[in-house]
C-alpha positions, 0 to 999 in steps of 0.5 A: 149499590150499583151492579157491576157488568160481568166480564164475558169469558175468553175462549181464546184464553182457554185455547192458549192455556191448553196449548201451554199445558200440553207443551205445544208452545213454550212462549206465547207470541202474538201480533197486531198486524195492521195494514198502513192504509188508513186510521185505526178504529174501535174495532182495531182497539179490540184486536189490539187489546186482545193481542197485547193483553193475552201476551202480557197475561201469559208472560209472552210478547206481542209484535206490532207488524205492518202488513205493507204489501200494497204500495198503491194505498199505503203511506208512512203517515198511517204508520206513525198514526197507528203507532201513536194509537197503540201507544196511547192505548197503553201498549208497548211492542218494545223492540218487536216492530216489524214490517212485511216489507222486511221479508220481501226477499224471503217471501220472493224466495218462498214463491220461487220454492213453490214454483220449483215444487210445481205448486205455483205458476205464472198466469196471463189471464186478466183480473176479470178472466181470473174472477170468471174462471174461479167459478162460484159457490155452487160451480167449480172453477176452470183451470187457467190455460197457463196452469201447466207451464213447465217449472223452467218457464214459470221461473223464467217468467217470474224473474222477468216479472221481478225485473220489470219486463212486463206491464201491470195486470199482464201477469200474476203468480198463482198458487197451484192448489185445487180449482174444484175446491169448495172453498173459493180461496183455494182455487189457485189464488194470486200470490204475486202481482205487478205494481209499478209504484214506489213503496213507502219503505223499499222505494223502487227496489220492487215492482212485484208485491206479494198478496196479503194472504201469501205474506201474512201467514209467512210473516207470522211464521218468520216471526215465530208467532204462536197464535195468529188471532184474526176476525171471522171474515178470515175463517174461510182463508184459514185453509189457505193460511195453513196450506202455505205454512205446511208447504213452506215452513219446516219449523215447529210449532207452526202458527195457529190461526184462531178467528173471533167475531169482529166488533159491530157497534150500534149507531156507527159504521166500522167499514174502512170504505164507508168511513172514507166516504164520510171523510171525503164527502165532508160529512165529518171533519176529518179522521179525528172528528169526535163523531168518528169511531176512529181511535183518533176521533175518540181520543179528541172527543175525550175518551180515555185509554182506560175506558176503551180497554174496559169496553173491550174487556166488557164486550168479550171475545166470541165466535158469533157476530152480534151488534154491541150497543153504543151505550156500553162504550158510553158506560165505560167512559162514564165509569172511568171519568166519574172517578177521575174527572174534576167537577166544575160548573158551566152554564151552556145556555145562560140567562142572568139572575140578579140577586136584588138584596145582595150588595152590588159591590160585594163578592165572596169565595165559596168552597167547592168539592173537586170530586166527591168520588175522590176527596183527595182531589181537594176543594177549590174556591168559586166566586159569588156575586150579585149577578149570576148565570143559570141555565135557561131551562132551569127557569119556567114562568109557568111551570108544569106540576113536576117542574121543581126548579126556579119559578116565580115565588119558588125557592131553590138552592144554588150549589155550594152557595145560598137559597134564592127565591124568584121575585120578578123577571124582565122580558125583551120585546119578543117575550124572551126572558132577559133577567130573573130577579131573586132574593137570597137568604144569607143564613143559608150559606153553603146550601143549608137552611139553619131553620131546617127548611128544604127545597126540591132543586139544586142549580149550578151557576157561575158568577157573571162578573167572573165568568169566562166564555167558551165554545161548546161542541155538543156531539151526539151519535152519528146515525139515527139508526142502530144499524145504518147498513141494514137497508142497503139491500133495499137500495138505501145508502147508509148515509141516509141515516146520518143524524142531522143533530150529531153536532151542535155548536154553542158559542155563548157558554159561561164557565167558572174562572178556574177553567181559564188555564186548561190545556187540550185534552183536560177532562172535566164533569160540568155539574148536571150536564156531562163530561167535557174535554178541551179540544185542540182548537183551543187557544189563549183567546178561544176556549173550546170544549167537546162533549164526551158523553152526557151524564145519562144515556138519553138513547136508552130512554128513547128506546124504551118509549 
C-alpha cells in the first residue's frame, strides 16, 4: 500500500486558535496583498493558500488587496493576471477587493498627523546621502540636518510636495524614530516620495506616493485585518509595522504581523528580479513558459489547481528557511492526475511494425479502459490494423540481458491487442531500422494467451492507418543545479546553470485518433510515458502537447547515483 506523505503542522493556525479562545479577536480577517508589478509564482501560491485557507477554515474572510504604491512599476495588466491566478487556484475574495490606492487620501492624512505629532519631517538629503547617513549593522546612523525643522515648516513643505512644486528626488517625508536603533528599518525611514508618473488607477491625481512599509500596515488597519501574514524577510520590519500602527491607529484589535518561511524550490528561482532576467534575455518564452515557476507557467504546462493546493499543504508553514525538493511538487501533480487523467496511447518516437500474417484490408476496434483508477470513466474503442507504430526504444536488434521488450525472435504483448513476435526487420542505407516485421497470434485478442503462456513486456502502440500527428514539447527542470544561486558569492551567475535540455520539441509523434478533437488545457496520461496537456498553441491543423511530468521521477534516480 502506498504510504501517504504526512501534512506538517501549521504554527499560525495555533496562534489564531489561541487568539480566538482568549477573545482577542471575534472574526478572522486575513489578506493576500500582492504588488501589481509582475506575475505570481509558486511562492505566492503558498501565501494565497495560507491566507485564504485559514480564513475559510475559521469562518472568516480573506481580502485581495493590491499594494499599488509605486506607479513606476505597476500596471493593470498585472492586476488582471493576479486576479485570474487567484481565481484559478480556487479562491474567491467576494466583495472584498481593495487597493492601497483606495486609501491614498487617508494615508496622506496619516502622514500629516505624524508631522503634527513631530514624528515626521521633510528631508532634502539625496537617496545616496540618506543611505550613507543610515549607518550600518555595526554603526549607528547620523541624524539628517533637516530632522529638527519646525512642525509648521514640515507641513508647508509636505503640502507643497503634494502640489507638485518640487522635482523627483529633491525631497522625501521621513518618520522621526531613532537613528541609533539597532534595527536599521527604524532609522527614520522614508514614508513618502515624489514620483511624477500617472498611476494605473488614480491617474494624475497624485505626484507623491507612500512607501510600501507605510502603506501596507495602515491599509491592514483600515481593513480591520486581524492577522497580517508575511514572509520572514519582513521580520525586521515588524517593529516599524507596529510603530506606525501604535502611533496612528486607535481601534482594537490592531493587526498582528506574523512571519513564516518563504518557499525556496529546488531547480528553479523565485526571485522576481531573476525571473525578469530569464524573460528579457529570451532564455524562456515569456512569463507563461511551462518551465517557469509562475502560476501562469504551471497552468500552461498542465498543473491543476488541486495539485498546487496539495503541494502547499504538504510543505507546511514553518519559521525556518529550507529548500523544498521539486520532486514534492511533481508528486502532488502525479497524485492528482493519476486519479483524473484519461489514459491514451501516444508514440513519441515511432518506428513502423508490419504484422505480416494480418490481412491487409482488415481493421478492428478493441476495447480500452479510460482510467483504471476511476472505472466510471468507462472505455473507448481503439483501431487495430496491419501496420502499427511502436516506440523505437521498445525494439533492439541485439538486446542486453535485462531488455525484455521486442527483439528478433521474441514475443511481446500489445496493450489491449495481441501477442506479436518479431520475425524480420528492414534497415535504411545508414543502418537505421525502418520497419519491423512481426507475426501475431489471433488467439491472444485482449492481450491474454488461451494456452496460458506469458510474456515479459507489454508495449503501447497506435494504428498507422488511423494515427494522428502531433508536436510534443518535452519540458524538464530549468536548471541542472538544485540551488542555482548557491555560487553567486563566487561570482558565478545563476544563469550558468541553465539546463540545455529543459525543452525538447519532437514533431513526428503519432497518437491514437480519439485525441483528434481535444481542447487546450485537456490533460491525459500517455501510457508508459507521462502526463501531457494540450497547449494553447494547438489549432485545427496543428496539435501540440506539453509534458506535464513523467510517470516517474528520473531526478530522484540520478541523485542516488
